[in-house]
N, C-alpha and C positions, 0 to 999 in steps of 0.2 A: 911685269905681269903677264905679258904674252908667253914669256919663257915658261913660267909657272903651269899655264894652261896647257902648253905643248907637252910638258913633262908629264902632267896630270893625264891627259888623253893617251900617251904613250903607255903609261903604267896600267891604265884600265885595259888597253888593247893587249898588253902583255898577259895580264891576269886572265882575261877572257880566253885567250889562246892556250894558256897553261890549263884552263879549266875544261877545255874540249879535248876529246881523245879520239883515236882511230883503232879499230879492232879488225883483225882478218880472221875469218871463220871458215874452216874447210868442212864441208857438209858430205857425209857419206851413209850408206845403208849399213845398219848395225850388223846385218847377217852377211851380206855378200861383199862388203867393204867397198862396193863400186861407188864411184863419185856421183853425186845427185845434181846433175845439170838442171837448172830451173828452180831450184829451191830458193825459198824466200826468207830472209831474216830481217827482223826490225826491232826497234827500241820501243817497248810498250809505253804509251802515253805520249808519244813524239810522232813526227812525220819522218823520222830517220828510218830508211829501209833500202834494201837492195836485192838483187836476184843473183845467183850463182852462175857463173859462165861454165864453159866446157871442162875448166879445171876444177869445178865444184867449189870455188872460192867466192865468199861474199865479203866485200869490204865496205864497212860502216864508218863514216867519218862525222865529226862534229858532235860528238857524244858528250853531254854534259858531265861534270864531275860527280862523284858520289855513287850511290848504289842505284843500278839500273837492271831491268828485267829485260832479257833478250828472248824473243820468240823465234823459233825456226820451225819452217813447216814445208810439206811437199805433198803433192797429190799422192794418195795411197800410203801415207805415213801419218803416224800420230805426232801431233804438235809437241814440240820440246820447249821448256822454259828454263833458263838459266840466269841466275842472278849474280852479277859481277859488281866489283867496286872500282870505279874510274877515278884517276888513271890506273891502268893495270901496272902491277909490280914487274911483270915480264911482258915484252913486245911479241913473245912467240904466237905462232898461229894457234887459235882455239879450235879444237877438234870437236864437231859435233857429229854424233851417230844417231840417226833417226830410226826408230822402231816401225817396221811395217804394220800398218793399221789392221784390225780386225774389221774395220769399216771402210775398206779401200774403196768400195764403189761410192762412197760419199763425195770423192772427189771428181766424179765424172760428170761432164757437162752434158745434160740431158736435152733433147730435142723435142719431146712430145708436148711440152708446155709451150713451145714456140719461143721461148726466152733462153738466151745463151747463158745459163747459170749452172753452178754445180748443184747437186741435189740436195745439200744441206742449207741452200740459201734459196729454195723454191718454196713458197707457201702450199702449193698443191702437193698432195701426198703421192709420191712415186716410188714403186718398188722396181728394183732392177735385178735382172737375171744376168750376170755377167759372163764372159768368155770361159772362166774355169767351171762355172756350173754347167754351162751348155756343153762343155767338153765332156763332163762327167755323165751328163744325161744321155749323150750321143753314144756312150758305151751301152746303155739300156735299150734305146730304140733309135737307131741312127737314122731311120728312114722318115720320121716325122716329128713334129713338136708336142705331140700329145702327153708324153711323159714329162717333159720340162714344165708344162703348165699345170697338169693335174696334181703335181706334188708340191704346188704353191699353196700357201694357206688361203683359204677363203675363194679358191677356184676349183671347179668340178668340170672334167671333160666327160661328156655324156655320149654314149653310143645311141644313135638315134634309129639304127637299122640293124636288125639282127642278121641279115644276109649280106648287105654290103660292107658293113663295119663303119659307115658314115657316122661321124662324131660332131658334136658341138661343145661350145664353151658356155659354162655358167658362172657368173660371178654374183657373189652375195645373194644367191637364192633366186636369181631372175633367169628367165628363159633365155636360151642362146641367141635369139635374135637382137637382144637388147645390148649385146657386146659388139663392138666395133673393132675389127681387126684390120690394121694398116701394116704396110711394108715401107719403111723409109718415109713415112709421112702420106703415102698414097693409099687410098681406100680401095683396095683391090679384092678384097674377100667379103662379099656380101651377096644376099639374095639366093639364088639357086646355087652358087658356088661355095657358100659359106662353110659348109660342113666338111666337104671333101677337101677344101683349102687346108684344113688342119693335117689332113693325111698326106698331102702333096707338099708340105713345106718342111725340108730337112733342116736340122740345127746347124749342121757344118758351115753353111752359108752365111751364118749370123754372127755378128760381133756382141750383140747384147739384145735383151727384150726389156722394154719399158712398159710398165703396167700401171694404169691409173684406175682406181676403183671408185665407183661412184659416178654421178653424172659429169660427163665431159662433151656434151652436145654443144655448148658453147664454144668450144675449140674446134670440132670437127664436124659439126652438123648432126642430123638426125641418126639414130641407132645407137649412140654412145650413152645410153640411160644407165645400164648396170655398170659400165666400165669401157676402158679402151686398152687395147694392146698393139704396141707398135714394134715391128720386128725390124731391127736395125742391121743392115748388112755390113759385112767386112768391106773395107776400102784399102785401096793400094798403098803401100809403103815403099820407101826407097830401097829397102831390103827386100829381096824376093821371098815370097810365101808360097810354098807348095806342100799340100796336105792330101794324103789318100786314106781312106778308111775302107776296110773290107769287113763284113760282119755275117756270121752265119748263125742260125737259130735251131733249136731242137723242134720248133713248130714249123720247119721247112722253110724258113725264110733266107733271103740273101740280100744283102745291101753292098753295093760298090759306089763310093763317092770320091770325087776329087775337086780341089779348089787350087787355083793359081792366082796371084796377085803380085803386081810391082808397078811401081812408078818410074818413068824414064823422062826425067826433065819435065817438059810440059805435057807429057801424055801418061796417063796410067790406065791400067786394064786389070779387070778381075774376070774370072771365069768360073763358074761351078757347073759341074756334070754329075749325074747320078743315074744309076740303075738300081731299082729295087723291085723285089719279086718275092712271091711266096706261092707255094703249092697250096691246094685246099686242105684245111686242117680242122679236124673235129675230134677233141679229146674224148676218151671214155666211150660211152655208148650213145654220144650226142648224134641225132640223125641230121642235124644242119650244120653248116660250117661255122666254126667260132671265128676262123680267119678264111676270107674268101681267097680264091686263087687269082692272083693279079700280077701284072707286071707294067712298071712304069718308068718312063725315061724323062729326065729333068735336064734343063740346060738355061743357065742364067749368066749370060755375059754382059759386062757393063763397061763403058768406055768413059773415062775422066779425062777432060781436056782443061788446062791451066794456061790460058792465053796471056795472063798477067798475074802479078803478086795478088790482085784483089778480085780476080774472077776466076769462077769454077763452073764448068758444064759437064753435066753428067747425062749419058744416054744408056738406058738399059733395057733389056728384053727378058722376059720370063716365058718360058715354054714348057709345057708339061703334056704328056700323052700316056693315058693309062686305060687299060682293060681290066675290070675285076668281075669274076663270076662267083657267085655265092649261092647258097640254097642247100638242096638235099646233097649230101655228100656222095651218095650213090650215084645220082645223076652226073655230077661233075667228074666222077672217076669212071664214066662209061656206061653204067648200068641204067641206061635211059628207057625205061619201060613204063606201064601204066601204074606201077606201084611206087615209082619214084620219078614223077614229072616235074617237080618244082625247082625251079632256078630263078635267079635274078642276075641279069647281064648288064653291067654299067659300062659304058664307054664315053670317056671324057677326054676333051681337048681344051687346053687353056694358052691362049696367046695374049701377051699384054706388053705394052711399051711404057717407059718412063722417061721423061726429059726434064731436066731442072737446070736452071740457070740462077747462080747466086754472084751478085756483085757488091763489093763493100765500098761505101762512100766513107769520106771523113766523118759524117754524121750519123751513118747507119748502114744498113744492108737491104738490099732488093732481092727478092726471091721469086722466081717464076717457074711454075711447074705444070707439067701436063701428062696425063696418062690415058691410054686407051686399052680396054680390057674386053676379050672375047672369049666366052666360055660357053661351050656346047657339051651336052650330056643327053645320052639316049639310054633309058632304062627299058629292058626287054624282059618281060615275065610271060608265063603262060596266059595266052588270051588277052594281053595287055602290053601296050607300048607307050612310054612317055618320051617325047622327043622335043627338045627345045634348046633355044640358044639365048644367052644373056650378053648383051653388048652394053658397056658402060664407059662413060669418059668422065674425067675430072680435070679441071683447069683452076689454077689460083695464081693470084699475083699478091703479095705482101711486102710490107716494109716494116722493118724493126729498127729501133734507134735506143741507145742507152746514153742518158745524160744525167750527170750528177747522180742523184739518188731515185731517178725515175727511168723505167724501161717501158717503151710503147712498141706494140704491135698492131698494124692496121692491114687490113686485107679484103679481098673479094674472091669468092670462087663460084663455079658452076658446076653442077653434077648432073649427069644424065643417066638413067637406067632403063633399058628396054628389054623386054622379054617377048620372044616370038616362038610359038609353039607350032610344030607340024602334027596337025591332028590326024590321027589314024582311026578314029571312030567318030560317030555323030554326037560329039559332046560340045557344050559351049565354049566358045574361044576364051582362053585365059591369057591372051596377049595383053600386055600393060606398058605404058610409058610414063616415067617419073622424071620430071624436069625440077630442078631446084637451083635458084640463084640466092647466094647469101653474102652478107658484109659482116665484119666483125672487127671488134677493137679490143685490145687488152692492155692493162697498165700494171706494172709492178713497181711498188713504192717502198723504198727503204725508210720507213718512218723514223727509226733510230737503229742502234746496233742490235737491239733486242726485238723490235717489231718489223715485219715486212708484210705488206698488204698486197694482194693480188686480186683485181677486178676485171670483169669482162662482160661484154654485151655482144650478142649475135642476132642478126635478124635473117631468118630464112623464108623465102617465098617459094612454097611447093606449088607449081602451076595448077596441079589436079585437086589440091586440098587446102589452099590458102596460106596464111601468114603464120609463122611461129617466132616469137620474140624470147630470147633465152639469155638471162643475166646469170653471173656467177660471182662468188666472192670467196676467197681464202685468206686466212691470217696465220702467219707463222710467228710464234713468240719463244724466243731463246731465253730461257730462264738463266741458264749459265752454260758452260761449255759441256756439261754432262747431261743437262735436262732440257727439252724442248717440246712444244706441243703445236699441233695445227688443228684448225677448225675451217670447214668450209662447205659449200653446197651451191646448187645450181638447178635450173629447170632442163628438161630434155623432151624430145619427141620422137615418134617413130611413124613413118608412112606405111600403111598397109600393103602387103604382098601375100601371095599363097604359100611363100617359102617359110615355113616354121618347122620346129621339131615335130608337131603333131603330124603335119601334112607329109614330112618325110617318112615317117614311121609307117604310113599306108602307101607310100611311093606315089602320092598325089592322085591315086585312083579315085574317081567320082568326086573329087573336090572342085566345087563350083567357083567360078571367077570372082575375084574382089571387085566391088562396084564403087565407083565414086559417088553414086547417089545414095547408097546405104551404109558405106564404111566411111571413117573419118581418122584423123590423126590420134595417136596414143600420147597423152601428155603425162609428164611426170615431174616431181621435184624430189630432191634428196639431199642428204648431207653426211659428212664424216667427222669424226672427231677422234684424234689419236694423240698418245703420249709416248715420247721416246726418252729413254734413259740408258745411259752407258757408264760403266765404272771398271775398276780393277782391284784385285786383291794380291796379297802376298807379293808386295814389291812389283806389281804389274805382271806377274806370270799368269794370273788368271784374269782374263777379260770377259766382261758380261755386257750384253746390250739387250735391251727390253723394249718392246713395241706393244701397246695396247690400243686397239681400234674400235670404235663404236660406229655403227652405220645404219641408215635408214633411207629407204626408197618408197615413195607412194606414187602408184601408177594408175591414173584415171582411164576409164573406158577400155580395158584391155581386150585385145583381139582374141577370141576364142574360136575353134573349130567345132561347129555344131550340127549333130546329125539332123537330116531333113528328109522329106519324103523320097522314096525309091532308092534307098541305100546310099543317098548322096550326102554330101557335107557342105556346110557354108561357113565362112568366116563372118562373125558377128562381133560388133563392139559391145561387150557386156555392160549393161547399167550398173556399174559398181566400181571397185577398185581393188588393187593388190597393195598390200603392205608387206614389205620384207624389211626386217630389221634383225640386228644381231651384233656379235662381237668377234674380233679376231685378236688372238694373242700369240705373240712371237718372242721367243728367247733363244739367244744364241750365246754359247759359253765356249771360250777358246782357252786351251792350256797346252802349251809347248806344241806338239804336232797333232793334238786332238781337237776336234770341234764337235760340238753337240747342238743340234737344232730342234727345238720343241716348238710346236704349234697346235693351237686349238681353235676350232671355229664353231660358233653357235649361231644357227640360222632359224628365224622365225618367220615363216612366209605364208601368208593366207589370203584367199580370194574372198572379198565381201560383196555379196550380191542380195540387195535388200537386207532381210534379217538373217539370210544364210551366210555362215562363214565356213569355208572349206580350206583344208591345208593344200598347200600347192604341191602337186606331184613331183617326185624325183627330187626331193629337196631334203637331205639328212639333216636332222637338227643338230647333231654333234659329229664332228670330224676332227681327228687328231692326226698329227704327223710328227714322227720322230726319226732323226737322222743322226748317226754317229759316223764321224769320219775321221781317219788316221791318215795323215799325209806328210811325207817328206818330199818337197817339191824336187821335181826332176828325178825321182826315184821310184816312189811306190806310193799307191793309194789303196786303201781298204775301207770300204763303207758298208755300214748295216742300216736298215731302215724299216720301219713299221708304221702303218696307216690304218686307222680305224674309221669306218662308217657305221653310223647308227641306223636303224630301220627307217624306211622310206615309204610314204604312202604312194601308190601307184594310180594311174589314171582311171583304172577300173574299180577303184575303191578298195581294194585290198592293200596290204602292207608287205613289203619285202623285208627279208631279215637283215640284221646286222652282220657285219663280216670284218675281218682283218686282212690286209696285205703286207707281206713281209718279204724282204729281198736281201741280197749280199752281193757286193761288187769288188773286184780287185783289179788293179792295173799296175804293171811293172814297166817302167820306162828304162831303156838301154840306149843312151845317147839320143839318137833321133827317132827311135823305134819304140812303140808302146804296145805291149799286148794286154788284152784285157779280157776278163770273163764275168759274166753276169749271171745271177740266179734270181728270177723274177716271180713273185707270188708263190713262195716256197711253201706255203700252206695249202696251195692248190684251192684257193677260194674262187669258185666259179658258180654262176647262176644255175647252171645246169645240173650241179650236185644237189642244190637244195631247193630248188624251185623250177617251174616250168617257164619256157620262154615263148610257148605257143598254146593255143587252144584249137580244137577242131582236128581234122585229120592231117595226116603228113602229106597227103596229096593236095590238100588246099588249106595250109596252115594260116591261122590269124596270129600275128605276133604280138606279144605282150611287151610291156615296157622293159628295157634292159638297164638294170641298176647295179649289176656286179658284173665283173669280167667274165668272159665266155671262154678265153683261151687256157686259163688256169696256169699251172706251173710250167714255166718256159726257161731254157737255158740258152743263152747267146754268148758268142765270144768272137774276138777277131784281132785285127792289127791296125794300128795307125802309124802312119809315116809323116814326119814333118821335116821338110828339107829347108 
């Protein structure tokens, strides 16, 4: 009997061994034929899976007999599914060639949501502007990031000063002060420096830009009511990176930029340096500068220290020095007489430091960071000087952990913002000090393969204005591999200061100080819902992705600049609210070497004050963007673009006309050198052609809202070298 049992067990073991198989898979790029190290292959419906080594080989063992589906994937590539019958008739290596994905950014691990997840697995809606697009936009405006942001659906970069060229960001119809701009998670661009921060941030130093539209105050505190923009810097790699860019424009501009980065064992280093300049430029018969005369020096070195495999220390410095002189073109060119006395002279200095320590434990990661920012600006105008310094600090400690299907982030931070003015006249002091201490917690829960829920709660205590409690919630539903949807929302707040688009427009002249007795926090709530769909036609040759977003933001007690006696202005919290709602539509179509991007934004934004409803100024109801790109990677790029802006209500009650912006760009790469040329605003759409930018006399102009470009048709071109 025992012998029979032994024989029976042996037969079962033999049958089980026979029923299980092994397969060797070699994974390559379908176009370059390069081996894909780190590619993942698994048997669907089982726990059998493995990762490709340096030889691009994946070995799967213990595969049950019969028909099995094998899924092979890698970041930046479309997933591939193969159905095979096991045991295989031939033991030869199975070759898998993955197609580069038209949604290659989906595989990027984003940092702005504070969770280490790829973008397709995060319930919060995030838009990415990757290195390729940053590289393309650098051809158009290498000196700053306005072009990069303004050509994204739902984002408007608004020039707030006719003379200085100062600009601000609007997202989903909300004033620029409700958008928070970060760099590597540090809130360095706020208050006095926010507008000029756009002009002083070049794209060559960046790896990507992460954009969250809608309330993000739960993640980063006050100011992120309309959205959040996080500028992610380039980091050192084992291979040396050296890049140079030289650009010249028909509008008398010059840009010279350079980047260096490399990691040497336990030390890494990156350095970015730039010189950007422009002579005073006034096209046509425009009496005032469309582009002020300026020169700017920028230097951003960063040191990376890796004392162990689980620890990383980063120390960085941002330094920028600029002088810009705008106003009457005759005055700037030397004709300084009683007929041409108007000028606006801006001198700015920015010095900031960033220190961050990351240490990974077995159960999670500790992140400690600190930044100190010093920004000074002097505005010198006829019979008026505005001279001030903003000093801010940011400190944060957070701990994140990923266990099973739950990710947690817990942290606390402290933010200080102090403004000090040097008074050159007998005016009320506008000095202020804001101190904010906050704590936050966030949880991301994989409810199932289809549902992922993200919740968060933040409490900020603003010493001067009290407590703000900010919950948020986002849900991701993956219907299938082609269709998904996200819905989410949260609360936000903004502390009052004198630095807004309205006060910048008048250079803070006669603006009275904000008062803790009469002013209060602005509070908001809002939400987004979007639908994502991607598919392909003609055996995968034509790939299409579609995104439809619906958004709504409600802002209570908005801070408005109100005229008072003796030609002065005071900020008052209006007894009412602003409603901003609308839709964004994005379509991307790729065929062979061609890519077509189509975008449309509808924005309906109004101020409700009692029974009076007023359209929010400088908010086009309709905005379209169209880009057609032809690219052979490493060889040539040719792009054509067209943007439409519908008419906008201005702050004086009038309406500006609608207009189109069209451009053409070409780049030719020869080994490590790329030559580029760009034709911007080819229709020469500029406000001075179809509307006035000022009222009054040329000796004492009162500038109106700027809603269209002032520089008109501009050609630029240059050379890029990557070593």
